[in-house]
C-alpha positions as CSV (number, residue, x, y, z in Angstrom):
1,M,69.3,72.0,61.7
2,T,70.7,68.5,61.4
3,S,70.6,67.1,57.8
4,A,67.3,65.5,58.3
5,H,63.7,66.8,56.1
6,P,62.4,70.3,57.1
7,L,58.9,68.5,58.3
8,D,61.1,65.9,60.1
9,E,62.0,68.9,62.6
10,I,59.6,70.2,62.5
11,R,57.7,67.2,63.9
12,A,60.9,66.7,66.2
13,N,60.0,69.9,68.2
14,W,55.7,69.5,67.8
15,Q,57.1,66.1,69.8
16,R,60.0,67.8,72.8
17,S,56.5,70.2,72.9
18,V,54.0,68.0,73.9
19,E,56.2,66.2,76.2
20,S,57.4,68.9,77.6
21,L,54.2,69.5,78.7
22,E,53.5,65.5,79.6
23,A,56.8,66.4,82.3
24,A,55.4,69.9,83.1
25,Q,52.4,69.1,84.4
26,V,54.2,65.5,86.4
27,L,56.9,68.1,88.3
28,L,54.6,70.0,90.0
29,D,52.3,67.0,91.0
30,S,55.6,66.3,92.2
31,G,56.1,69.6,93.8
32,H,58.7,70.6,91.5
33,A,57.4,74.0,91.3
34,D,61.2,75.3,89.4
35,F,61.4,72.3,87.2
36,A,57.7,72.6,86.1
37,A,58.3,76.6,85.3
38,S,61.0,75.2,83.4
39,R,59.7,71.9,81.4
40,A,56.6,74.7,80.2
41,Y,58.9,77.1,79.1
42,Y,60.4,74.5,76.9
43,A,57.2,73.5,75.8
44,A,57.1,76.9,74.8
45,F,59.8,77.0,72.8
46,Y,59.7,73.5,71.3
47,A,56.4,74.8,69.2
48,A,57.8,78.5,68.5
49,C,61.0,76.7,67.5
50,A,58.2,74.0,65.4
51,L,56.5,77.1,63.5
52,L,59.3,79.1,62.9
53,L,60.7,76.0,61.1
54,S,57.9,75.7,59.2
55,R,58.6,79.4,57.7
56,G,61.9,78.1,57.2
57,R,63.3,80.3,60.0
58,E,66.0,78.7,62.6
59,F,67.9,80.5,65.3
60,S,70.4,79.5,67.6
61,K,69.6,81.4,71.0
62,H,66.5,81.6,72.4
63,T,66.5,85.5,72.5
64,G,65.9,85.1,68.1
65,V,64.2,82.5,68.6
66,Q,61.4,84.8,71.2
67,A,62.5,87.6,68.8
68,A,61.3,86.2,65.7
69,V,57.8,84.9,67.8
70,H,57.3,88.8,68.2
71,K,58.1,90.1,64.8
72,D,56.7,86.8,62.4
73,F,53.7,86.3,64.4
74,V,53.0,88.4,67.0
75,R,52.9,91.8,65.5
76,T,51.3,90.3,62.7
77,G,48.6,89.3,64.4
78,L,49.0,85.9,63.2
79,L,49.1,85.3,67.0
80,A,47.6,87.3,69.6
81,E,49.3,90.1,72.5
82,Q,48.7,87.7,74.7
83,H,50.7,85.2,73.3
84,G,53.6,87.4,73.0
85,R,53.6,88.4,76.9
86,A,52.6,84.3,77.7
87,F,56.0,83.1,75.8
88,G,58.6,86.0,77.8
89,R,56.5,85.5,81.1
90,L,57.4,82.0,80.4
91,F,61.3,82.7,79.6
92,D,61.0,84.7,83.2
93,L,59.9,82.1,85.2
94,R,61.9,79.9,83.5
95,G,65.5,81.5,84.7
96,I,64.5,81.8,87.9
97,G,63.6,78.5,87.8
98,D,66.8,76.6,86.1
99,Y,69.5,80.0,88.2
100,G,67.8,81.1,90.7
101,E,69.5,80.3,93.1
102,T,67.6,82.0,96.6
103,V,64.2,82.3,94.7
104,H,61.5,79.9,93.9
105,V,59.2,80.1,91.3
106,T,56.0,79.4,93.3
107,E,53.3,76.7,93.1
108,A,51.1,79.4,92.1
109,Q,53.6,80.3,89.1
110,A,54.7,77.0,88.2
111,R,50.8,76.7,87.6
112,E,50.8,79.8,85.8
113,A,53.1,78.6,83.3
114,L,52.2,75.0,82.8
115,A,48.5,76.9,81.4
116,S,50.6,79.5,79.6
117,A,52.6,77.1,77.9
118,R,49.3,75.2,77.0
119,M,48.0,78.5,75.2
120,F,51.4,79.3,73.2
121,V,51.1,75.5,72.5
122,E,47.8,75.4,71.3
123,G,48.2,78.8,69.6
124,C,51.5,77.8,67.6
125,G,49.3,74.0,66.6
126,R,46.7,75.8,65.4
127,L,49.2,77.8,63.1
128,L,51.0,74.3,61.5
129,G,47.9,73.1,60.3
130,P,45.2,70.2,61.7
131,G,46.3,66.6,62.7
132,E,49.2,66.1,64.1
133,F,49.6,69.8,65.7
134,M,46.5,70.7,66.3
135,T,46.7,68.3,69.9
136,A,48.7,69.5,73.6
137,P,47.8,68.0,76.7
């Protein structure tokens, strides 16, 4: 975490999440499925980071964020199991989109990724509370 106030860090991560959803839609509409899936994952990742920061938790690795989301929110029932599965699937598709070499994310997979990311972000927003964290594009 930087020296910024924790609420500022939460808001910054949330804003990145919302902007990543918007970018994923633009990339998908432009026929860039690999990059759309990657941005969809990052939308979920930033929302997860905002949620974890709201609980005083911060991680330097993606795997740490994933593990904490499952431990703190999915296993406790604060997020549904479908949220946990979606986050894991988004991570997998991001790996293909960013590093797949000859394997690519299909348009259908990218659409699935964007829908999953929206669902995950909305779930995080509900836990963050009403107001500025409830709206996802």
